[in-house]
Jmol script that loads the backbone (N, CA, C; Angstrom):
load data "model"
ATOM      1  N   UNK A   1       0.854  -1.164   0.000  1.00  0.00           N
ATOM      2  CA  UNK A   1       0.000   0.000   0.000  1.00  0.00           C
ATOM      3  C   UNK A   1       0.902   1.229   0.000  1.00  0.00           C
ATOM      4  N   UNK A   2       0.720   2.047  -0.984  1.00  0.00           N
ATOM      5  CA  UNK A   2       1.569   3.225  -1.079  1.00  0.00           C
ATOM      6  C   UNK A   2       0.720   4.472  -1.293  1.00  0.00           C
ATOM      7  N   UNK A   3       1.330   5.603  -1.045  1.00  0.00           N
ATOM      8  CA  UNK A   3       0.643   6.869  -1.287  1.00  0.00           C
ATOM      9  C   UNK A   3       0.356   7.036  -2.772  1.00  0.00           C
ATOM     10  N   UNK A   4       1.288   6.566  -3.633  1.00  0.00           N
ATOM     11  CA  UNK A   4       1.063   6.672  -5.080  1.00  0.00           C
ATOM     12  C   UNK A   4      -0.176   5.902  -5.500  1.00  0.00           C
ATOM     13  N   UNK A   5      -0.352   4.714  -4.927  1.00  0.00           N
ATOM     14  CA  UNK A   5      -1.520   3.897  -5.241  1.00  0.00           C
ATOM     15  C   UNK A   5      -2.803   4.627  -4.856  1.00  0.00           C
ATOM     16  N   UNK A   6      -2.800   5.258  -3.693  1.00  0.00           N
ATOM     17  CA  UNK A   6      -3.971   6.003  -3.261  1.00  0.00           C
ATOM     18  C   UNK A   6      -4.200   7.225  -4.158  1.00  0.00           C
ATOM     19  N   UNK A   7      -3.145   7.881  -4.557  1.00  0.00           N
ATOM     20  CA  UNK A   7      -3.282   9.046  -5.425  1.00  0.00           C
ATOM     21  C   UNK A   7      -3.850   8.665  -6.789  1.00  0.00           C
ATOM     22  N   UNK A   8      -3.503   7.491  -7.282  1.00  0.00           N
ATOM     23  CA  UNK A   8      -3.990   7.034  -8.589  1.00  0.00           C
ATOM     24  C   UNK A   8      -5.412   6.481  -8.527  1.00  0.00           C
ATOM     25  N   UNK A   9      -5.845   6.052  -7.360  1.00  0.00           N
ATOM     26  CA  UNK A   9      -7.131   5.377  -7.203  1.00  0.00           C
ATOM     27  C   UNK A   9      -8.300   6.156  -7.810  1.00  0.00           C
ATOM     28  N   UNK A  10      -8.491   7.441  -7.533  1.00  0.00           N
ATOM     29  CA  UNK A  10      -9.659   8.138  -8.109  1.00  0.00           C
ATOM     30  C   UNK A  10      -9.649   8.178  -9.632  1.00  0.00           C
ATOM     31  N   UNK A  11      -8.483   8.218 -10.240  1.00  0.00           N
ATOM     32  CA  UNK A  11      -8.398   8.315 -11.695  1.00  0.00           C
ATOM     33  C   UNK A  11      -8.567   6.966 -12.389  1.00  0.00           C
ATOM     34  N   UNK A  12      -8.261   5.883 -11.697  1.00  0.00           N
ATOM     35  CA  UNK A  12      -8.254   4.573 -12.344  1.00  0.00           C
ATOM     36  C   UNK A  12      -9.393   3.664 -11.897  1.00  0.00           C
ATOM     37  N   UNK A  13     -10.141   4.063 -10.902  1.00  0.00           N
ATOM     38  CA  UNK A  13     -11.202   3.213 -10.367  1.00  0.00           C
ATOM     39  C   UNK A  13     -12.565   3.674 -10.868  1.00  0.00           C
ATOM     40  N   UNK A  14     -13.519   2.747 -10.856  1.00  0.00           N
ATOM     41  CA  UNK A  14     -14.878   3.123 -11.234  1.00  0.00           C
ATOM     42  C   UNK A  14     -15.651   3.664 -10.030  1.00  0.00           C
ATOM     43  N   UNK A  15     -15.018   3.720  -8.874  1.00  0.00           N
ATOM     44  CA  UNK A  15     -15.631   4.272  -7.669  1.00  0.00           C
ATOM     45  C   UNK A  15     -14.638   5.186  -6.958  1.00  0.00           C
ATOM     46  N   UNK A  16     -15.145   6.107  -6.197  1.00  0.00           N
ATOM     47  CA  UNK A  16     -14.273   6.991  -5.410  1.00  0.00           C
ATOM     48  C   UNK A  16     -14.319   6.621  -3.929  1.00  0.00           C
ATOM     49  N   UNK A  17     -14.930   5.516  -3.611  1.00  0.00           N
ATOM     50  CA  UNK A  17     -15.055   5.097  -2.218  1.00  0.00           C
ATOM     51  C   UNK A  17     -13.688   4.674  -1.680  1.00  0.00           C
ATOM     52  N   UNK A  18     -13.258   5.356  -0.642  1.00  0.00           N
ATOM     53  CA  UNK A  18     -11.962   5.037  -0.033  1.00  0.00           C
ATOM     54  C   UNK A  18     -11.986   3.620   0.526  1.00  0.00           C
ATOM     55  N   UNK A  19     -13.124   3.188   1.063  1.00  0.00           N
ATOM     56  CA  UNK A  19     -13.211   1.842   1.613  1.00  0.00           C
ATOM     57  C   UNK A  19     -12.928   0.790   0.537  1.00  0.00           C
ATOM     58  N   UNK A  20     -13.349   1.020  -0.691  1.00  0.00           N
ATOM     59  CA  UNK A  20     -13.047   0.087  -1.779  1.00  0.00           C
ATOM     60  C   UNK A  20     -11.543   0.015  -2.006  1.00  0.00           C
ATOM     61  N   UNK A  21     -10.863   1.148  -1.895  1.00  0.00           N
ATOM     62  CA  UNK A  21      -9.396   1.156  -2.014  1.00  0.00           C
ATOM     63  C   UNK A  21      -8.771   0.390  -0.859  1.00  0.00           C
ATOM     64  N   UNK A  22      -9.254   0.614   0.354  1.00  0.00           N
ATOM     65  CA  UNK A  22      -8.714  -0.068   1.538  1.00  0.00           C
ATOM     66  C   UNK A  22      -8.864  -1.574   1.390  1.00  0.00           C
ATOM     67  N   UNK A  23     -10.001  -2.016   0.881  1.00  0.00           N
ATOM     68  CA  UNK A  23     -10.262  -3.452   0.772  1.00  0.00           C
ATOM     69  C   UNK A  23      -9.351  -4.138  -0.241  1.00  0.00           C
ATOM     70  N   UNK A  24      -8.692  -3.387  -1.105  1.00  0.00           N
ATOM     71  CA  UNK A  24      -7.724  -3.969  -2.053  1.00  0.00           C
ATOM     72  C   UNK A  24      -6.434  -4.384  -1.366  1.00  0.00           C
ATOM     73  N   UNK A  25      -6.227  -3.913  -0.165  1.00  0.00           N
ATOM     74  CA  UNK A  25      -4.964  -4.120   0.543  1.00  0.00           C
ATOM     75  C   UNK A  25      -5.197  -4.867   1.853  1.00  0.00           C
ATOM     76  N   UNK A  26      -4.127  -5.478   2.334  1.00  0.00           N
ATOM     77  CA  UNK A  26      -4.213  -6.069   3.668  1.00  0.00           C
ATOM     78  C   UNK A  26      -4.524  -4.945   4.636  1.00  0.00           C
ATOM     79  N   UNK A  27      -5.455  -5.206   5.535  1.00  0.00           N
ATOM     80  CA  UNK A  27      -5.798  -4.184   6.512  1.00  0.00           C
ATOM     81  C   UNK A  27      -6.270  -4.832   7.789  1.00  0.00           C
ATOM     82  N   UNK A  28      -6.359  -4.052   8.818  1.00  0.00           N
ATOM     83  CA  UNK A  28      -6.729  -4.524  10.134  1.00  0.00           C
ATOM     84  C   UNK A  28      -7.670  -3.511  10.759  1.00  0.00           C
ATOM     85  N   UNK A  29      -8.751  -3.992  11.317  1.00  0.00           N
ATOM     86  CA  UNK A  29      -9.669  -3.103  12.026  1.00  0.00           C
ATOM     87  C   UNK A  29      -9.220  -2.992  13.478  1.00  0.00           C
ATOM     88  N   UNK A  30      -9.306  -1.794  13.994  1.00  0.00           N
ATOM     89  CA  UNK A  30      -8.922  -1.542  15.383  1.00  0.00           C
ATOM     90  C   UNK A  30     -10.082  -0.843  16.072  1.00  0.00           C
ATOM     91  N   UNK A  31     -10.429  -1.334  17.245  1.00  0.00           N
ATOM     92  CA  UNK A  31     -11.529  -0.767  18.008  1.00  0.00           C
ATOM     93  C   UNK A  31     -11.009   0.362  18.892  1.00  0.00           C
ATOM     94  N   UNK A  32     -11.630   1.507  18.807  1.00  0.00           N
ATOM     95  CA  UNK A  32     -11.315   2.637  19.673  1.00  0.00           C
ATOM     96  C   UNK A  32     -12.552   2.897  20.528  1.00  0.00           C
ATOM     97  N   UNK A  33     -12.603   2.295  21.702  1.00  0.00           N
ATOM     98  CA  UNK A  33     -13.789   2.490  22.537  1.00  0.00           C
ATOM     99  C   UNK A  33     -13.866   3.930  23.044  1.00  0.00           C
ATOM    100  N   UNK A  34     -15.060   4.368  23.407  1.00  0.00           N
ATOM    101  CA  UNK A  34     -15.190   5.717  23.957  1.00  0.00           C
ATOM    102  C   UNK A  34     -14.271   5.901  25.164  1.00  0.00           C
ATOM    103  N   UNK A  35     -13.674   7.057  25.258  1.00  0.00           N
ATOM    104  CA  UNK A  35     -12.817   7.385  26.399  1.00  0.00           C
ATOM    105  C   UNK A  35     -13.585   8.335  27.297  1.00  0.00           C
ATOM    106  N   UNK A  36     -13.882   7.882  28.493  1.00  0.00           N
ATOM    107  CA  UNK A  36     -14.648   8.683  29.448  1.00  0.00           C
ATOM    108  C   UNK A  36     -15.944   9.183  28.813  1.00  0.00           C
ATOM    109  N   UNK A  37     -16.574   8.313  28.016  1.00  0.00           N
ATOM    110  CA  UNK A  37     -17.854   8.639  27.412  1.00  0.00           C
ATOM    111  C   UNK A  37     -17.788   9.470  26.147  1.00  0.00           C
ATOM    112  N   UNK A  38     -16.587   9.823  25.703  1.00  0.00           N
ATOM    113  CA  UNK A  38     -16.449  10.653  24.503  1.00  0.00           C
ATOM    114  C   UNK A  38     -15.991   9.824  23.318  1.00  0.00           C
ATOM    115  N   UNK A  39     -16.514  10.158  22.156  1.00  0.00           N
ATOM    116  CA  UNK A  39     -16.115   9.512  20.913  1.00  0.00           C
ATOM    117  C   UNK A  39     -14.682   9.930  20.580  1.00  0.00           C
ATOM    118  N   UNK A  40     -13.756   8.968  20.430  1.00  0.00           N
ATOM    119  CA  UNK A  40     -12.370   9.340  20.144  1.00  0.00           C
ATOM    120  C   UNK A  40     -12.192  10.000  18.772  1.00  0.00           C
ATOM    121  N   UNK A  41     -13.204   9.908  17.917  1.00  0.00           N
ATOM    122  CA  UNK A  41     -13.143  10.525  16.597  1.00  0.00           C
ATOM    123  C   UNK A  41     -14.231  11.589  16.451  1.00  0.00           C
ATOM    124  N   UNK A  42     -14.454  12.326  17.511  1.00  0.00           N
ATOM    125  CA  UNK A  42     -15.466  13.379  17.514  1.00  0.00           C
ATOM    126  C   UNK A  42     -15.141  14.413  16.444  1.00  0.00           C
ATOM    127  N   UNK A  43     -16.096  14.683  15.569  1.00  0.00           N
ATOM    128  CA  UNK A  43     -15.909  15.665  14.495  1.00  0.00           C
ATOM    129  C   UNK A  43     -16.533  16.993  14.882  1.00  0.00           C
ATOM    130  N   UNK A  44     -15.847  18.057  14.537  1.00  0.00           N
ATOM    131  CA  UNK A  44     -16.375  19.399  14.768  1.00  0.00           C
ATOM    132  C   UNK A  44     -16.782  19.950  13.402  1.00  0.00           C
ATOM    133  N   UNK A  45     -18.107  19.921  13.151  1.00  0.00           N
ATOM    134  CA  UNK A  45     -18.634  20.348  11.858  1.00  0.00           C
ATOM    135  C   UNK A  45     -19.543  21.560  11.960  1.00  0.00           C
ATOM    136  N   UNK A  46     -20.029  21.849  13.142  1.00  0.00           N
ATOM    137  CA  UNK A  46     -20.983  22.944  13.316  1.00  0.00           C
ATOM    138  C   UNK A  46     -20.554  23.796  14.512  1.00  0.00           C
ATOM    139  N   UNK A  47     -21.102  24.977  14.627  1.00  0.00           N
ATOM    140  CA  UNK A  47     -20.807  25.788  15.819  1.00  0.00           C
ATOM    141  C   UNK A  47     -21.191  25.060  17.115  1.00  0.00           C
ATOM    142  N   UNK A  48     -22.275  24.285  17.073  1.00  0.00           N
ATOM    143  CA  UNK A  48     -22.698  23.537  18.251  1.00  0.00           C
ATOM    144  C   UNK A  48     -21.671  22.459  18.608  1.00  0.00           C
ATOM    145  N   UNK A  49     -21.107  21.811  17.579  1.00  0.00           N
ATOM    146  CA  UNK A  49     -20.051  20.817  17.820  1.00  0.00           C
ATOM    147  C   UNK A  49     -18.842  21.470  18.481  1.00  0.00           C
ATOM    148  N   UNK A  50     -18.503  22.674  18.045  1.00  0.00           N
ATOM    149  CA  UNK A  50     -17.366  23.389  18.623  1.00  0.00           C
ATOM    150  C   UNK A  50     -17.610  23.685  20.096  1.00  0.00           C
ATOM    151  N   UNK A  51     -18.819  24.116  20.418  1.00  0.00           N
ATOM    152  CA  UNK A  51     -19.164  24.384  21.818  1.00  0.00           C
ATOM    153  C   UNK A  51     -19.024  23.099  22.630  1.00  0.00           C
ATOM    154  N   UNK A  52     -19.509  21.992  22.087  1.00  0.00           N
ATOM    155  CA  UNK A  52     -19.413  20.713  22.801  1.00  0.00           C
ATOM    156  C   UNK A  52     -17.951  20.311  22.981  1.00  0.00           C
ATOM    157  N   UNK A  53     -17.137  20.483  21.968  1.00  0.00           N
ATOM    158  CA  UNK A  53     -15.719  20.133  22.068  1.00  0.00           C
ATOM    159  C   UNK A  53     -15.023  20.995  23.118  1.00  0.00           C
ATOM    160  N   UNK A  54     -15.351  22.283  23.134  1.00  0.00           N
ATOM    161  CA  UNK A  54     -14.755  23.165  24.137  1.00  0.00           C
ATOM    162  C   UNK A  54     -15.148  22.747  25.544  1.00  0.00           C
ATOM    163  N   UNK A  55     -16.391  22.312  25.712  1.00  0.00           N
ATOM    164  CA  UNK A  55     -16.830  21.815  27.025  1.00  0.00           C
ATOM    165  C   UNK A  55     -16.056  20.556  27.412  1.00  0.00           C
ATOM    166  N   UNK A  56     -15.883  19.666  26.439  1.00  0.00           N
ATOM    167  CA  UNK A  56     -15.155  18.416  26.713  1.00  0.00           C
ATOM    168  C   UNK A  56     -13.720  18.731  27.139  1.00  0.00           C
ATOM    169  N   UNK A  57     -13.078  19.667  26.461  1.00  0.00           N
ATOM    170  CA  UNK A  57     -11.707  20.048  26.818  1.00  0.00           C
ATOM    171  C   UNK A  57     -11.655  20.709  28.186  1.00  0.00           C
ATOM    172  N   UNK A  58     -12.620  21.543  28.488  1.00  0.00           N
ATOM    173  CA  UNK A  58     -12.654  22.210  29.790  1.00  0.00           C
ATOM    174  C   UNK A  58     -12.840  21.199  30.906  1.00  0.00           C
ATOM    175  N   UNK A  59     -13.647  20.164  30.653  1.00  0.00           N
ATOM    176  CA  UNK A  59     -13.876  19.135  31.666  1.00  0.00           C
ATOM    177  C   UNK A  59     -12.611  18.359  31.976  1.00  0.00           C
ATOM    178  N   UNK A  60     -11.734  18.180  30.999  1.00  0.00           N
ATOM    179  CA  UNK A  60     -10.518  17.397  31.228  1.00  0.00           C
ATOM    180  C   UNK A  60      -9.356  18.258  31.697  1.00  0.00           C
ATOM    181  N   UNK A  61      -9.460  19.581  31.577  1.00  0.00           N
ATOM    182  CA  UNK A  61      -8.325  20.430  31.940  1.00  0.00           C
ATOM    183  C   UNK A  61      -8.088  20.455  33.442  1.00  0.00           C
ATOM    184  N   UNK A  62      -9.073  20.051  34.246  1.00  0.00           N
ATOM    185  CA  UNK A  62      -8.902  20.022  35.687  1.00  0.00           C
ATOM    186  C   UNK A  62      -8.167  18.778  36.158  1.00  0.00           C
ATOM    187  N   UNK A  63      -8.009  17.796  35.267  1.00  0.00           N
ATOM    188  CA  UNK A  63      -7.329  16.559  35.652  1.00  0.00           C
ATOM    189  C   UNK A  63      -5.830  16.811  35.716  1.00  0.00           C
ATOM    190  N   UNK A  64      -5.185  16.254  36.728  1.00  0.00           N
ATOM    191  CA  UNK A  64      -3.732  16.469  36.821  1.00  0.00           C
ATOM    192  C   UNK A  64      -3.005  15.741  35.704  1.00  0.00           C
ATOM    193  N   UNK A  65      -2.018  16.379  35.134  1.00  0.00           N
ATOM    194  CA  UNK A  65      -1.185  15.757  34.111  1.00  0.00           C
ATOM    195  C   UNK A  65       0.010  15.095  34.756  1.00  0.00           C
ATOM    196  N   UNK A  66       0.910  14.546  33.961  1.00  0.00           N
ATOM    197  CA  UNK A  66       2.096  13.913  34.526  1.00  0.00           C
ATOM    198  C   UNK A  66       2.974  14.962  35.197  1.00  0.00           C
ATOM    199  N   UNK A  67       3.660  14.530  36.231  1.00  0.00           N
ATOM    200  CA  UNK A  67       4.559  15.437  36.930  1.00  0.00           C
ATOM    201  C   UNK A  67       5.759  15.730  36.048  1.00  0.00           C
ATOM    202  N   UNK A  68       6.487  16.825  36.320  1.00  0.00           N
ATOM    203  CA  UNK A  68       7.688  17.112  35.527  1.00  0.00           C
ATOM    204  C   UNK A  68       8.678  15.953  35.534  1.00  0.00           C
ATOM    205  N   UNK A  69       8.795  15.246  36.681  1.00  0.00           N
ATOM    206  CA  UNK A  69       9.699  14.090  36.750  1.00  0.00           C
ATOM    207  C   UNK A  69       9.277  13.010  35.767  1.00  0.00           C
ATOM    208  N   UNK A  70       7.951  12.764  35.653  1.00  0.00           N
ATOM    209  CA  UNK A  70       7.455  11.743  34.723  1.00  0.00           C
ATOM    210  C   UNK A  70       7.728  12.160  33.293  1.00  0.00           C
ATOM    211  N   UNK A  71       7.587  13.451  32.984  1.00  0.00           N
ATOM    212  CA  UNK A  71       7.880  13.922  31.633  1.00  0.00           C
ATOM    213  C   UNK A  71       9.348  13.687  31.275  1.00  0.00           C
ATOM    214  N   UNK A  72      10.257  13.942  32.212  1.00  0.00           N
ATOM    215  CA  UNK A  72      11.682  13.738  31.955  1.00  0.00           C
ATOM    216  C   UNK A  72      11.980  12.267  31.742  1.00  0.00           C
ATOM    217  N   UNK A  73      11.345  11.380  32.508  1.00  0.00           N
ATOM    218  CA  UNK A  73      11.547   9.943  32.342  1.00  0.00           C
ATOM    219  C   UNK A  73      11.079   9.509  30.956  1.00  0.00           C
ATOM    220  N   UNK A  74       9.931  10.042  30.517  1.00  0.00           N
ATOM    221  CA  UNK A  74       9.400   9.690  29.205  1.00  0.00           C
ATOM    222  C   UNK A  74      10.353  10.131  28.117  1.00  0.00           C
ATOM    223  N   UNK A  75      10.900  11.355  28.228  1.00  0.00           N
ATOM    224  CA  UNK A  75      11.853  11.851  27.239  1.00  0.00           C
ATOM    225  C   UNK A  75      13.115  10.999  27.218  1.00  0.00           C
ATOM    226  N   UNK A  76      13.571  10.575  28.378  1.00  0.00           N
ATOM    227  CA  UNK A  76      14.809   9.803  28.471  1.00  0.00           C
ATOM    228  C   UNK A  76      14.630   8.421  27.853  1.00  0.00           C
ATOM    229  N   UNK A  77      13.416   7.871  27.928  1.00  0.00           N
ATOM    230  CA  UNK A  77      13.158   6.526  27.393  1.00  0.00           C
ATOM    231  C   UNK A  77      12.823   6.548  25.919  1.00  0.00           C
ATOM    232  N   UNK A  78      12.612   7.708  25.353  1.00  0.00           N
ATOM    233  CA  UNK A  78      12.208   7.797  23.933  1.00  0.00           C
ATOM    234  C   UNK A  78      13.371   7.572  23.014  1.00  0.00           C
TER     235      UNK A  78
END
end "model"
wireframe off; spacefill off
backbone 0.3
color backbone group
């Protein structure tokens, strides 16, 4: 599976469905369950969606993040 193959797909196929292109190649489905009740692929398409996304971000901003020591350990192990 290459980027060139994907770029050529719309010009050479009788369909523009990306899923049809994906099915031509080995692929694997991966489940992304909701995280804390939120869709991990939440789309922001409307002003109302933006308001909801801002609320979701505000709700998580009160949670403590990793300590500076944990950040340094992560950098050292990378």
